C-alpha positions as CSV (number, residue, x, y, z in Angstrom):
1,M,0.1,0.0,0.3
2,S,1.1,3.5,-0.4
3,A,1.3,5.7,2.3
4,A,0.1,8.2,0.3
5,A,-3.2,6.6,-1.1
6,I,-4.7,5.9,2.2
7,S,-6.1,7.3,5.3
8,P,-4.3,7.7,8.4
9,A,-3.8,4.9,11.1
10,V,-5.9,4.9,13.9
11,P,-4.2,3.1,17.4
12,K,-6.2,-0.3,17.9
13,P,-8.5,-0.6,21.0
14,A,-7.5,-2.4,23.7
15,H,-10.2,-5.0,23.6
16,V,-9.6,-5.5,19.6
17,P,-6.5,-8.5,19.9
18,D,-3.7,-8.6,17.0
19,A,-4.8,-11.5,15.4
20,L,-8.3,-9.4,14.2
21,V,-6.1,-6.4,12.8
22,Y,-6.0,-6.2,9.3
23,D,-4.5,-3.3,6.9
24,F,-7.2,-2.6,4.5
25,D,-9.0,1.2,3.6
26,M,-12.1,0.7,1.8
27,F,-11.9,3.6,-0.1
28,R,-8.5,3.8,-1.0
29,D,-6.7,0.8,-0.8
30,P,-4.3,0.8,-4.3
31,A,-5.2,-2.9,-5.2
32,Y,-9.2,-2.3,-4.3
33,V,-9.4,0.5,-6.5
34,A,-7.4,-1.2,-9.5
35,D,-9.5,-4.1,-9.8
36,P,-12.2,-4.0,-6.8
37,H,-13.4,-7.7,-7.0
38,K,-9.8,-9.2,-7.1
39,R,-8.8,-7.7,-4.1
40,V,-12.4,-8.3,-2.2
41,L,-11.2,-12.5,-3.2
42,D,-8.0,-11.8,-1.4
43,L,-9.2,-10.8,1.4
44,V,-11.7,-13.5,1.7
45,K,-8.3,-15.6,1.4
46,N,-6.3,-14.5,3.6
47,A,-8.0,-11.6,6.1
48,P,-9.8,-12.8,9.2
49,P,-13.6,-13.6,8.3
50,I,-14.3,-10.4,10.6
51,F,-11.4,-8.3,11.1
52,W,-10.3,-4.5,13.0
53,T,-8.9,-1.9,10.1
54,P,-7.1,1.3,11.4
55,R,-8.1,3.4,8.4
56,N,-10.7,5.7,7.9
57,G,-11.3,6.3,12.1
58,G,-10.9,2.4,12.3
59,H,-13.9,0.1,12.2
60,W,-14.9,-3.5,11.8
61,M,-15.4,-5.2,8.2
62,L,-17.3,-7.9,8.2
63,L,-16.5,-10.8,5.5
64,S,-18.3,-13.9,5.6
65,H,-21.5,-14.8,4.5
66,A,-22.9,-15.8,7.7
67,A,-21.4,-12.7,9.5
68,N,-22.9,-10.3,7.1
69,F,-26.6,-12.1,6.9
70,N,-26.8,-12.4,11.0
71,A,-25.5,-9.0,11.4
72,A,-28.0,-7.6,8.4
73,R,-30.9,-9.2,10.6
74,D,-30.0,-8.1,13.5
75,T,-31.0,-4.6,14.2
76,E,-31.0,-5.0,18.0
77,A,-27.2,-5.1,17.8
78,F,-25.9,-3.4,14.9
79,T,-28.3,-0.3,14.7
80,S,-28.8,2.3,11.3
81,E,-29.6,4.8,13.2
82,F,-26.1,7.0,13.4
83,I,-27.0,9.8,15.1
84,P,-29.0,8.9,18.2
85,K,-32.5,10.1,18.5
86,A,-31.8,11.9,21.6
87,E,-29.2,13.9,20.6
88,L,-30.5,14.8,17.0
89,A,-33.3,16.3,19.3
90,A,-30.7,18.0,21.0
91,M,-29.1,19.3,17.6
92,K,-32.5,20.3,16.3
93,A,-33.6,22.3,20.0
94,R,-29.9,24.5,19.7
95,M,-30.7,25.5,15.9
96,P,-31.6,29.3,15.7
97,P,-34.7,29.7,13.8
98,G,-35.1,29.2,10.3
99,M,-32.2,27.3,10.1
100,P,-32.7,24.5,7.2
101,H,-34.0,21.6,8.4
102,I,-31.2,18.4,9.0
103,P,-32.7,15.5,6.7
104,I,-32.2,12.1,8.0
105,P,-32.6,9.2,5.3
106,I,-35.4,7.0,5.8
107,P,-36.7,4.4,6.3
108,I,-32.7,3.5,5.9
109,N,-31.5,5.1,8.9
110,L,-33.8,3.9,11.2
111,D,-34.7,1.0,13.1
112,P,-38.0,-1.2,13.6
113,P,-40.4,-0.4,14.9
114,D,-40.0,3.0,13.1
115,H,-38.2,1.8,10.2
116,T,-41.1,-0.2,9.2
117,K,-44.0,2.6,9.1
118,Y,-42.1,4.7,7.0
119,R,-40.7,1.7,4.6
120,A,-44.8,0.3,4.2
121,P,-46.0,3.7,2.1
122,L,-43.1,2.6,-0.6
123,Q,-43.7,-0.8,-0.7
124,R,-46.3,-0.3,-3.4
125,V,-44.4,2.0,-5.9
126,F,-41.4,-0.5,-6.0
127,S,-43.7,-4.0,-6.3
128,P,-43.0,-6.3,-9.1
129,K,-46.6,-5.3,-10.4
130,A,-45.4,-1.7,-10.3
131,I,-42.3,-2.2,-11.9
132,L,-43.6,-4.7,-14.3
133,A,-45.8,-1.8,-15.8
134,I,-42.7,0.4,-16.4
135,R,-40.6,-2.5,-18.3
136,D,-41.6,-1.7,-21.7
137,S,-40.6,2.3,-21.4
138,I,-37.4,0.6,-19.6
139,V,-36.6,-1.1,-23.1
140,A,-37.0,1.8,-25.1
141,L,-35.1,3.9,-23.4
142,A,-32.4,1.2,-23.2
143,T,-32.6,0.8,-26.8
144,E,-32.6,4.1,-28.0
145,L,-29.0,4.7,-26.0
146,V,-27.3,1.5,-27.7
147,D,-28.6,2.1,-30.8
148,A,-27.1,5.9,-30.5
149,V,-23.5,4.2,-30.5
150,K,-24.3,1.1,-32.5
151,E,-22.7,2.4,-35.7
152,R,-19.3,3.9,-33.8
153,G,-18.1,0.4,-32.9
154,H,-16.8,2.0,-29.8
155,C,-18.7,4.2,-26.8
156,E,-17.4,4.6,-23.1
157,F,-19.7,2.5,-21.3
158,M,-20.5,4.1,-18.2
159,K,-21.3,7.6,-19.0
160,E,-23.0,6.8,-22.4
161,I,-25.2,3.9,-21.9
162,A,-25.0,2.8,-17.9
163,E,-25.4,5.6,-16.2
164,P,-28.3,7.5,-18.4
165,M,-30.7,4.5,-18.5
166,P,-31.0,3.9,-14.8
167,V,-30.8,7.8,-13.7
168,Q,-33.5,9.1,-16.2
169,V,-35.8,5.8,-15.5
170,F,-35.4,7.2,-11.7
171,L,-36.0,11.0,-12.3
172,K,-39.0,10.1,-14.2
173,M,-40.4,8.0,-11.0
174,L,-39.7,10.3,-8.6
175,G,-40.9,13.3,-10.8
176,L,-37.0,15.4,-10.7
177,P,-36.9,17.3,-14.1
178,L,-34.3,15.6,-16.5
179,D,-32.4,18.4,-17.6
180,R,-31.1,18.6,-14.4
181,Q,-29.3,15.1,-14.7
182,D,-25.8,16.3,-14.5
183,E,-26.1,18.1,-11.5
184,Y,-28.2,15.7,-9.4
185,R,-25.1,13.2,-10.2
186,E,-22.5,15.4,-8.8
187,I,-24.3,16.1,-5.7
188,V,-25.0,12.2,-5.6
189,A,-21.2,11.3,-6.3
190,A,-19.8,13.7,-3.9
191,H,-22.0,12.6,-1.4
192,L,-20.9,8.7,-1.5
193,S,-17.4,9.6,-1.9
194,D,-17.0,10.5,1.5
195,P,-15.2,8.9,3.9
196,S,-15.6,10.4,7.0
197,P,-16.1,8.2,9.8
198,D,-18.4,10.9,11.8
199,A,-22.3,10.8,10.7
200,R,-22.7,14.6,11.7
201,A,-20.1,15.4,9.2
202,M,-22.8,14.2,6.6
203,I,-25.3,16.5,7.3
204,P,-24.3,19.6,4.9
205,K,-24.3,17.2,1.8
206,L,-27.9,16.2,2.8
207,Q,-29.0,19.2,3.3
208,R,-27.5,20.4,-0.3
209,I,-29.5,17.2,-1.8
210,A,-32.6,18.3,0.0
211,A,-32.5,21.6,-1.0
212,S,-32.0,20.8,-4.6
213,M,-35.3,18.9,-4.5
214,N,-37.2,21.3,-2.6
215,D,-38.7,23.4,-5.8
216,T,-39.8,20.1,-6.9
217,F,-41.7,19.2,-3.5
218,L,-43.6,22.0,-2.9
219,A,-44.4,22.2,-7.0
220,R,-45.8,18.8,-6.6
221,R,-47.7,19.6,-3.3
222,D,-49.8,22.0,-4.8
223,N,-49.9,20.5,-7.8
224,P,-49.6,16.3,-8.0
225,Q,-49.2,14.2,-10.7
226,D,-47.9,10.9,-11.2
227,D,-44.6,10.1,-9.5
228,I,-43.6,9.6,-6.5
229,I,-43.2,12.2,-4.8
230,S,-47.0,13.2,-5.7
231,L,-47.7,10.0,-3.8
232,L,-45.5,10.6,-0.6
233,W,-47.8,13.9,0.0
234,K,-50.4,11.5,0.3
235,I,-49.4,9.2,2.5
236,E,-50.1,9.3,6.8
237,V,-47.6,7.8,9.4
238,D,-48.9,7.3,12.7
239,G,-52.3,9.8,11.6
240,K,-50.2,12.1,10.3
241,Q,-49.9,13.9,7.2
242,S,-47.0,14.0,5.4
243,T,-44.9,17.6,5.8
244,I,-41.7,19.4,4.2
245,E,-39.2,17.9,6.6
246,D,-41.0,14.7,6.0
247,M,-40.6,14.9,2.1
248,Q,-36.8,15.7,2.9
249,N,-36.4,12.5,4.7
250,Y,-37.7,10.4,2.1
251,G,-36.2,12.6,-0.9
252,V,-32.7,12.3,0.3
253,L,-32.6,8.7,0.4
254,L,-34.4,7.7,-2.8
255,F,-32.3,10.5,-4.3
256,I,-29.0,8.9,-3.4
257,A,-30.1,5.0,-4.1
258,G,-31.9,5.5,-7.5
259,L,-29.3,7.7,-8.9
260,D,-26.2,5.7,-8.7
261,T,-26.7,2.2,-7.1
262,V,-27.6,0.9,-10.2
263,M,-25.7,1.9,-13.1
264,N,-22.6,0.3,-10.9
265,G,-24.3,-3.5,-11.1
266,I,-24.6,-2.4,-14.8
267,G,-21.1,-1.8,-15.1
268,H,-19.2,-4.6,-13.1
269,G,-22.1,-7.0,-15.0
270,V,-21.1,-5.8,-18.7
271,R,-17.3,-5.6,-18.1
272,H,-17.3,-9.3,-16.8
273,L,-19.4,-9.7,-20.5
274,A,-16.8,-7.9,-22.5
275,Q,-14.2,-10.4,-20.8
276,N,-16.2,-13.3,-22.0
277,P,-17.7,-13.6,-25.5
278,D,-18.5,-17.3,-25.0
279,L,-21.1,-16.1,-22.6
280,Q,-22.2,-13.5,-25.1
281,A,-22.7,-16.1,-27.5
282,Q,-24.7,-18.6,-24.9
283,L,-27.0,-15.1,-24.1
284,R,-27.5,-14.3,-27.6
285,A,-28.3,-17.8,-28.6
286,N,-31.0,-18.4,-25.5
287,P,-31.7,-14.6,-24.4
288,K,-34.2,-16.7,-21.3
289,L,-30.9,-17.8,-19.5
290,V,-30.4,-13.4,-19.3
291,P,-32.4,-13.4,-15.6
292,E,-30.3,-16.5,-14.2
293,A,-27.1,-14.7,-15.7
294,T,-28.6,-11.9,-14.0
295,E,-28.2,-13.1,-10.4
296,E,-25.1,-15.0,-10.6
297,L,-23.4,-11.7,-12.1
298,L,-25.1,-10.3,-8.8
299,R,-23.3,-12.9,-7.0
300,R,-20.0,-12.6,-8.6
301,Y,-19.9,-8.7,-8.5
302,T,-21.7,-7.3,-5.6
303,F,-21.0,-3.7,-4.8
304,T,-22.4,-2.1,-1.6
305,V,-21.1,-1.9,1.4
306,P,-23.6,-0.6,4.0
307,P,-22.7,0.7,7.3
308,R,-23.8,0.0,11.0
309,L,-23.4,1.1,14.5
310,V,-22.3,-1.6,16.9
311,A,-25.5,-1.4,19.7
312,R,-24.2,-2.5,22.8
313,D,-21.1,-4.0,24.4
314,M,-21.8,-7.7,23.2
315,T,-19.4,-11.1,21.7
316,F,-20.7,-11.2,17.8
317,E,-19.5,-14.7,16.0
318,G,-16.7,-14.8,18.7
319,V,-15.3,-11.3,18.4
320,E,-16.4,-8.8,21.3
321,M,-17.2,-5.2,19.9
322,K,-18.2,-2.4,21.8
323,A,-20.9,0.2,21.6
324,R,-20.9,2.9,18.9
325,E,-17.9,1.0,17.1
326,R,-18.8,1.3,13.1
327,A,-19.3,-2.3,11.1
328,M,-19.0,-2.6,7.5
329,L,-21.3,-5.3,5.7
330,F,-19.2,-6.5,3.6
331,L,-21.7,-7.8,0.9
332,P,-19.0,-8.2,-1.5
333,A,-16.7,-10.2,0.6
334,A,-20.1,-12.3,1.6
335,D,-20.9,-13.5,-2.0
336,L,-17.5,-14.6,-2.4
337,D,-17.5,-16.8,0.6
338,S,-16.4,-20.4,-0.6
339,K,-18.2,-21.4,2.2
340,E,-21.4,-21.0,1.1
341,Y,-20.5,-20.4,-3.2
342,P,-18.3,-23.8,-4.1
343,Q,-15.3,-21.9,-6.2
344,S,-17.0,-18.6,-5.6
345,E,-14.6,-16.7,-7.8
346,S,-16.2,-18.5,-11.2
347,F,-18.9,-17.3,-12.7
348,D,-21.0,-20.6,-13.1
349,L,-24.7,-20.0,-14.8
350,N,-25.3,-23.2,-13.7
351,R,-24.7,-22.9,-10.2
352,E,-27.2,-24.3,-7.7
353,N,-27.3,-21.9,-5.0
354,K,-27.9,-18.5,-6.5
355,V,-29.6,-16.8,-3.7
356,H,-26.9,-14.0,-3.3
357,I,-27.2,-11.0,-0.7
358,A,-26.1,-8.3,-3.1
359,F,-29.1,-6.9,-1.8
360,N,-28.5,-7.3,1.9
361,A,-30.9,-9.3,4.1
362,G,-33.5,-8.7,6.7
363,P,-35.6,-5.7,7.0
364,H,-33.2,-3.3,5.2
365,R,-33.2,-5.7,2.2
366,C,-32.7,-3.0,-1.3
367,L,-36.8,-1.8,-1.5
368,G,-35.4,-1.3,-5.4
369,S,-34.5,-4.8,-5.9
370,H,-37.2,-5.2,-8.3
371,L,-36.4,-2.2,-10.1
372,A,-32.7,-3.0,-10.0
373,R,-33.6,-7.0,-11.7
374,V,-35.5,-5.4,-14.3
375,E,-33.2,-2.6,-15.2
376,L,-30.0,-5.1,-15.3
377,Q,-32.0,-7.7,-17.3
378,V,-33.2,-5.3,-19.9
379,I,-29.8,-4.2,-20.4
380,Y,-28.1,-7.4,-21.6
381,E,-30.9,-8.2,-23.4
382,V,-30.6,-5.0,-25.5
383,L,-26.6,-5.5,-25.6
384,M,-27.2,-9.0,-27.0
385,A,-30.1,-8.0,-29.3
386,R,-28.4,-4.9,-31.1
387,L,-24.7,-5.1,-30.6
388,P,-22.2,-7.8,-31.9
389,T,-19.8,-9.3,-29.7
390,F,-18.2,-6.6,-27.9
391,R,-14.8,-6.6,-26.0
392,L,-13.0,-4.4,-24.0
393,D,-10.8,-1.5,-25.3
394,P,-7.0,-2.6,-24.6
395,D,-5.9,0.9,-24.7
396,K,-8.6,2.3,-22.2
397,P,-8.7,-0.1,-19.3
398,P,-11.6,0.4,-17.1
399,T,-11.3,2.3,-13.9
400,F,-13.0,2.2,-10.7
401,H,-14.3,3.9,-7.2
402,C,-14.8,2.3,-4.3
403,G,-16.4,2.9,-1.0
404,H,-20.1,2.2,0.6
405,V,-20.6,1.6,-3.1
406,V,-17.7,-0.2,-5.2
407,G,-18.6,1.4,-8.7
408,V,-16.8,1.9,-12.3
409,D,-16.2,5.1,-13.3
410,S,-14.9,4.4,-17.1
411,L,-15.8,1.1,-19.4
412,N,-14.9,1.4,-23.1
413,L,-15.9,-1.1,-25.2
414,V,-15.5,-1.6,-28.7
415,W,-16.7,-4.0,-31.8
416,D,-16.7,-4.4,-35.1
417,V,-18.9,-2.7,-37.4
């Protein structure tokens, strides 16, 4: 590791044994940024199943499938409420009149039972039936984007297809203007690239996200349309109508999740396809295999790393942890755990167990998983149907970013025309 490239190390807490310390920077580790899932495999093989890293303020990394699955389901041991309710209330009480609201992404930064109450109104919007109803429009958009580059023989896939497809779909669903797409993407990228270990440091960024949507929030309150923002104005939680503060809380979560996550899954999957012409040929010959391929690609290239706080002093999976320590659900490693998936490093279209946790597990399982699956399947189907065999541009290798979302920054493809 290059010391200049990674964050400073902090001292090891007394309760952490030396055997569980492993030096890894989830934002800046050079090998991780160079080829993320190659580095994940290295960690799975050589690091402890649960380890403490001194980087980025010091925190736990959960690698094994069992540790991630169990922690994700145990919200009493691993909380998603990064600023305690009492502390947040005190912060708000100290704020001068007229200060901007402090948005809390809901329901993702709530624990049950509050999480359940705030998640329920969104279930219908992201149900399989609701997503199936917009599938044709997703196909049309994907086809338009692919056809725009087809005759050229090359493209920078992330910027020209992987980003605009899911982003435009979600902006339309949410009710935000498409002509502000670049602005919104810049805001969410700045938010996700921040490695600060202090949740309070994120408040200005969350306020910026909320501010970017305020005009639309107010417009939909006064003139409802057929979109998610209009729907959220109509809901009630505990018998109370939505307020502008509720809209900002919901909005920051939907904004961050909807405008970033799926494009990275698309990038990882298409990179694999570009490296494997035989798989492309198999899917072209039998498009019905695309859903199976999608699930195995999600398992092989899982890309989200949800953070948690240890809720109390405890022993978890034989590891002593202290209250308020941070723990990362390292889902990319969980889905490469050889105890759960034999020959986990191999993409196997015929793998018997494709039940991955790329969308997490437990009450916080990804609300948008049905939408993500449809978008992934659609882009693979359209690429197979409308492009000849494509490959990576040997002169422009892919680049990546890491952190809470492991993503593809650039993916240059070429094909014969």
